[in-house]
C-alpha positions in Angstrom: 184.3 160.5 174.8 185.9 161.6 177.7 189.3 160.2 176.4 189.0 162.4 173.2 188.1 165.5 175.9 191.2 165.2 177.8 193.1 165.1 174.9 191.9 167.9 173.0 192.3 169.7 176.5 195.7 168.9 176.6 196.9 170.1 172.8 194.9 173.3 173.5 196.5 173.9 176.7 200.1 173.5 174.8 198.9 175.6 171.9 197.3 177.9 174.7 200.7 178.4 176.5 203.5 178.2 173.3 206.9 177.6 174.7 206.0 175.7 177.8 206.8 172.6 176.3 209.9 173.6 175.0 213.6 172.5 176.3 215.3 175.2 178.2 218.7 176.5 176.7 221.5 174.2 177.4 224.2 175.6 179.6 228.0 176.1 178.6 230.0 173.2 177.7 233.3 172.3 175.7 234.1 169.1 174.2 237.5 168.8 172.5 237.8 168.4 168.6 241.9 168.2 168.4 244.6 170.5 167.4 246.1 171.4 164.0 249.6 172.8 163.8 250.3 176.2 162.1 253.9 176.0 162.2 256.5 173.3 164.3 258.9 176.1 164.5 257.1 179.7 165.1 259.2 182.6 166.2 259.4 182.6 169.9 260.9 185.6 172.1 259.2 186.9 175.4 259.2 190.5 175.8 256.4 192.4 178.0 255.6 188.8 179.4 254.1 187.9 176.1 255.0 186.5 172.6 254.7 188.3 169.4 252.5 185.4 167.7 249.9 184.8 170.5 249.1 188.3 172.3 245.4 188.1 172.8 244.8 191.7 172.2 245.2 191.3 168.2 241.7 191.4 166.6 242.3 189.4 164.9 245.3 186.8 164.8 242.9 184.1 163.7 239.4 184.4 161.7 237.4 182.6 160.1 234.9 183.3 156.5 233.2 181.5 153.9 234.0 178.0 155.6 237.9 178.7 155.8 240.0 179.7 159.0 242.9 182.5 158.2 245.9 183.2 160.7 249.1 185.0 160.4 252.5 184.2 162.6 256.3 185.2 162.5 258.0 182.1 161.3 261.6 180.7 163.1 263.6 183.3 160.5 261.1 186.1 161.4 259.1 186.0 158.1 255.4 187.4 158.1 253.2 183.8 157.1 249.8 183.6 156.8 247.7 180.6 156.2 244.3 179.0 155.5 242.5 175.9 155.9 239.2 174.9 155.1 237.3 174.1 158.3 236.9 170.6 157.8 240.8 169.9 157.6 243.9 170.0 159.9 246.3 170.8 157.2 247.3 174.8 157.1 248.3 175.9 153.6 251.1 179.1 153.7 252.4 181.9 152.1 255.2 183.8 153.3 255.1 187.6 152.7 257.9 190.1 151.8 258.6 190.9 155.6 260.5 189.8 158.4 260.2 191.1 162.0 262.3 194.1 162.7 262.7 193.5 166.6 262.1 191.6 169.3 258.6 193.5 170.7 256.0 191.1 171.2 253.6 194.2 170.7 254.8 194.0 166.9 252.0 191.7 166.3 250.1 190.8 163.1 246.4 191.5 163.0 243.9 190.0 159.9 240.9 191.9 158.7 238.6 191.0 156.0 236.4 193.7 153.6 233.3 191.9 152.5 232.8 194.8 150.3 235.3 193.2 147.6 236.3 189.8 149.9 240.0 190.9 150.4 242.1 190.0 153.2 244.1 192.4 155.1 247.1 192.5 157.1 248.5 194.9 159.4 251.6 194.1 161.4 255.5 195.2 163.5 254.2 198.3 164.7 255.0 199.7 168.2 254.8 203.6 168.3 256.6 203.6 165.1 255.3 202.9 161.4 253.5 200.0 160.5 253.7 197.4 157.3 250.3 196.4 155.3 249.4 193.6 153.0 246.2 193.1 151.4 245.0 190.6 149.2 243.8 190.4 145.4 240.0 191.0 145.6 237.4 188.1 145.7 239.8 185.9 147.8 237.8 185.7 150.9 234.9 185.0 148.2 236.1 182.4 146.5 238.2 180.2 148.5 238.1 177.1 146.8 238.6 178.1 143.2 241.5 181.2 144.6 245.1 180.4 144.4 246.5 180.1 147.8 249.6 181.7 146.6 252.2 184.5 146.9 250.6 186.1 143.7 247.3 186.2 146.4 248.3 189.3 147.9 250.1 192.8 146.8 253.4 194.4 147.8 254.4 195.3 151.3 253.3 199.0 151.8 254.1 201.5 155.1 251.1 203.2 154.0 247.3 202.1 153.8 247.2 202.4 149.8 248.9 205.8 150.4 247.2 206.7 152.9 249.9 207.4 155.6 248.3 207.8 159.2 251.2 208.5 161.9 254.8 207.9 162.9 253.8 206.3 166.4 251.0 203.8 165.4 250.5 200.8 167.8 247.9 198.0 168.3 246.2 197.6 165.0 242.2 196.0 165.4 240.5 195.5 162.1 236.5 195.7 162.6 233.9 194.9 159.7 230.6 197.3 159.8 227.4 196.1 159.2 227.7 196.8 155.8 230.3 195.5 154.7 233.3 198.4 154.9 236.5 198.1 157.2 237.6 199.9 160.2 240.9 199.8 161.1 241.2 201.2 165.4 244.9 201.7 166.3 247.0 204.3 168.9 248.2 207.1 167.6 251.3 208.2 170.5 252.8 206.4 173.4 251.8 204.8 176.5 250.5 207.1 179.0 250.3 209.6 176.3 248.6 208.6 173.2 245.1 208.9 171.8 243.1 206.4 169.9 241.9 207.1 166.1 239.8 205.2 163.1 240.5 204.6 159.1 238.0 203.1 157.2 238.1 201.0 153.6 235.2 201.3 151.2 236.1 198.8 149.1 238.2 201.0 147.1 239.9 203.3 149.2 240.9 204.1 152.5 239.7 207.3 154.7 241.4 208.7 158.0 238.4 209.3 160.3 240.5 210.7 162.9 241.4 211.0 166.9 238.3 210.2 169.3 239.9 209.7 172.5 242.0 212.5 174.3 245.3 212.0 176.3 245.1 215.6 178.2 243.1 216.3 181.3 244.1 216.0 185.3 243.8 212.9 186.8 244.4 212.7 190.5 244.3 209.5 192.9 244.9 209.6 196.7 248.4 209.7 196.0 249.1 212.2 192.9 248.2 213.7 189.8 248.5 213.1 186.4 248.3 215.4 183.1 249.0 212.6 180.7 247.7 209.1 179.5 246.0 207.2 176.9 243.0 204.4 177.0 243.3 200.9 176.3 240.7 199.2 174.5 239.5 196.0 175.7 237.6 195.7 172.3 235.5 197.6 169.7 232.5 195.7 168.3 229.7 196.1 166.5 226.5 194.0 168.0 223.3 192.6 166.0 221.9 195.9 165.5 225.0 198.5 164.3 225.9 199.7 167.4 229.6 200.1 168.2 230.8 198.9 172.2 234.0 200.0 173.3 235.0 199.3 176.9 238.2 200.6 178.4 240.7 201.4 180.9 243.2 204.6 181.2 246.6 204.1 181.9 248.4 207.3 183.3 251.5 208.7 182.5 253.0 209.5 186.2 253.8 207.1 188.4 252.9 209.3 190.8 249.2 208.3 191.0 250.1 204.9 192.3 251.1 203.4 195.9 254.1 201.9 194.9 256.4 202.0 191.7 256.3 198.5 191.2 252.8 198.5 190.2 250.8 199.9 186.9 248.8 202.9 186.5 246.3 201.5 185.1 242.2 202.5 186.5 238.6 201.8 186.2 236.7 200.5 183.5 234.8 202.9 181.2 232.3 202.3 178.4 231.2 204.1 175.2 229.2 203.4 172.3 228.6 205.3 168.4 225.5 204.4 166.7 226.9 206.1 163.6 230.0 204.4 163.0 232.2 205.8 165.5 231.6 209.4 163.7 230.4 209.9 167.3 230.4 209.0 170.6 228.2 208.7 173.9 228.6 207.6 177.6 226.2 205.2 179.1 223.3 207.8 180.0 223.3 208.5 176.1 225.1 211.9 175.9 227.2 212.7 173.2 231.1 213.1 175.0 233.2 213.0 171.2 233.3 213.4 167.7 235.9 211.8 165.7 238.2 213.8 164.1 237.1 216.8 166.1 237.9 219.2 169.0 236.1 217.2 171.7 237.4 213.6 172.1 236.7 210.9 175.0 238.4 212.8 178.0 239.2 211.1 181.6 237.4 214.3 182.8 234.4 213.7 181.0 231.5 212.4 183.3 229.6 208.9 183.4 232.6 207.5 181.5 233.5 204.6 184.4 231.1 201.8 184.8 233.8 200.1 187.1 235.8 202.2 189.3 239.2 200.9 190.6 242.3 203.1 191.7 245.8 202.3 190.2 246.7 200.2 193.1 245.5 197.0 191.8 247.4 196.2 189.0 244.4 196.2 186.5 245.3 194.7 183.5 244.9 196.7 179.9 243.3 195.1 176.5 242.0 192.4 178.3 238.3 191.4 176.5 235.0 192.4 175.4 231.9 190.5 173.5 227.9 191.9 172.6 225.7 188.9 173.6 222.3 188.4 171.4 220.2 191.5 172.7 223.4 193.7 171.7 224.8 194.3 175.6 228.1 194.9 176.3 230.0 192.3 178.4 233.7 192.5 178.8 236.5 190.4 181.2 239.0 192.5 183.4 241.2 191.5 185.6 243.3 193.0 188.9 244.0 191.8 192.5 241.1 192.5 194.5 241.2 194.5 197.6 241.2 191.4 200.3 244.9 190.8 199.1 245.8 193.9 199.8 245.1 197.5 198.7 248.8 197.9 197.4 250.5 195.8 194.6 253.9 196.3 195.2 255.4 193.9 192.4 252.9 193.9 189.1 254.3 190.7 187.9 254.6 188.8 191.6 251.1 190.1 192.9 248.8 189.2 189.6 250.7 185.5 189.3 249.9 185.3 192.9 246.5 187.1 193.6 245.2 188.3 190.4 241.7 187.5 189.6 239.2 187.4 186.4 235.9 189.6 186.5 232.8 189.3 184.1 231.6 192.8 183.8 228.1 193.1 182.0 225.3 195.3 181.0 222.3 193.4 182.4 218.7 194.4 181.1 217.3 196.5 183.4 220.8 198.8 182.1 222.6 198.0 185.6 226.0 197.1 185.4 227.4 193.7 187.3 230.6 192.6 188.1 231.2 188.5 189.3 234.3 187.1 190.1 235.4 183.9 188.2 236.6 181.4 190.9 239.4 180.3 188.9 243.2 181.7 190.0 244.4 183.9 187.1 248.0 182.0 188.3 249.4 184.5 185.6 250.2 188.5 184.9 248.4 187.9 181.2 245.0 188.6 179.3 241.5 186.3 179.5 239.9 185.8 176.1 235.7 186.0 176.5 233.6 184.4 173.9 229.7 184.1 174.4 227.6 181.2 172.2 224.6 181.6 170.8 222.8 180.8 173.9 224.6 183.7 175.5 226.4 181.3 177.6 229.9 182.9 178.3 233.6 181.3 178.0 236.7 182.7 179.5 240.1 181.4 177.5 242.3 182.1 180.6 245.9 181.9 180.2 247.6 178.2 179.2 244.3 177.7 177.7 242.4 176.6 180.7 238.4 177.5 179.6 236.0 178.6 182.5 232.4 178.9 182.0 228.6 180.2 183.1 225.1 180.2 181.6 223.1 182.7 180.3 220.0 181.5 182.5 222.0 181.6 186.2 222.5 185.3 185.7 226.2 184.2 185.1 226.7 183.3 188.5 227.6 179.8 188.1 231.7 180.3 186.7 233.3 176.6 186.8 236.4 175.3 185.2 235.3 173.3 181.9 238.8 172.4 180.6 242.2 172.4 182.9 244.4 173.0 179.4 246.3 169.6 180.0 248.0 168.2 176.9 248.2 171.8 175.3 251.6 173.2 177.0 250.4 176.4 176.5 252.6 179.2 177.0 250.1 182.0 178.5 247.5 184.4 176.2 245.5 182.9 173.4 244.2 184.1 170.3 240.2 183.6 169.8 238.7 183.1 166.5 235.5 185.1 167.3 234.2 184.9 163.9 234.2 181.0 163.8 231.8 180.8 166.9 229.0 182.2 164.9 230.1 180.4 161.8 229.6 176.7 163.0 229.7 176.9 167.2 233.0 175.7 167.5 235.3 177.7 169.9 238.7 177.8 168.1 242.1 179.5 169.4 245.3 179.8 168.6 248.0 179.1 171.0 252.1 178.5 171.2 254.3 175.6 173.4 256.0 176.9 176.2 260.0 177.0 175.1 262.7 178.8 176.9 264.9 181.9 175.3 264.7 181.8 171.8 264.3 178.5 170.9 261.3 178.4 168.6 258.2 176.1 169.0 254.9 174.7 167.8 252.2 177.1 166.5 248.7 175.4 167.2 245.2 175.8 166.8 242.6 173.9 169.5 238.7 173.4 168.4 236.2 173.0 170.9 232.8 172.2 170.0 230.1 174.2 171.8 226.2 173.6 172.3 224.6 172.9 169.6 
């Protein structure tokens, strides 16, 4: 009887304290699963310190849906190409589109988007403060990849409008965002660097509609050195969380170099944050106050209160368009990079100073509603950007230039950043393009990179895959 009583007590204790016997959530880890080759001779030229085939601000240059992965790039003869593979395969099938890159400008990327309402793949390409080129697939291509022919017949003609909707003749930075209902939105900049506004358009499965601009380029910003009256907002990302809230972290770039301590730096300053609860129609600051209406006269401006969540003056070569993500609780995270003050309070050579002393920081909103920032203890060794990924356990991964991967655990409060993969064997040029959807689809970190070359000699374009904790 005593033995039975002991066993019964143990069982009751286990039932009375659910979860006490569960294993702790695993920390971050990556297991290399190899690479696949998209193109042995992809177009290669360096401009603005980057490559046109893998600028990390593309959203998306690589994406996964219904067991297949899609990518887009320019091949050696400058042709725009879109590829597809089954996730179980390393072989890519390609379609050459009827467009060739018009200039050696690394901003003129190709971005992919998917509209779940009709199963189409959308591509926007080849623009930097000028006109864009747009292509969409036949309906159902993404829904039935195994039974739909992957050929030029699956794609419509190249257009210079969105099915007749002309947006602006100063178009840059296309980013497609799928809404929770399955619509597709397109984020883009109107205007030029230092004097531009962010805007949105939306596709409902039958037609595109311009929602309008939601940021302002006007107002006066004053630093310790001087003032500027024009600017643009650079997005670190624009993403829906699991509850349908749309998040955007950003930095401002001023037009007037007088705000800097030295003409050799860049005029980016501050990290700001806004969100929308109505699919981008209105925007709120961190405290929840409405600060803008898309397409209206009141837009997000540098003079608005409550926008800045991490202040920084223009003297530290802060990078624009870095990276963001949202965790399972809907809280926003971002990666930002700059030259910390311990290396001096005035960067005088943007390229040299960021390469020698640039550091990446993980910025996040915690459960109490405060913003926390942690330095990743891995030198940047580059001018370029780092991509953020969160796994199913909310562990954070920073994919640094050259394909290096650092990570931190959610359980530590993201204080245990360490390098998991040093990029060896990749020979990656710099920035990578991460497949944000594949992490959710099958727990694999997948990124596109291009091998180092010189001049304009074409080089291999590849996708590297790393398994994450299950």
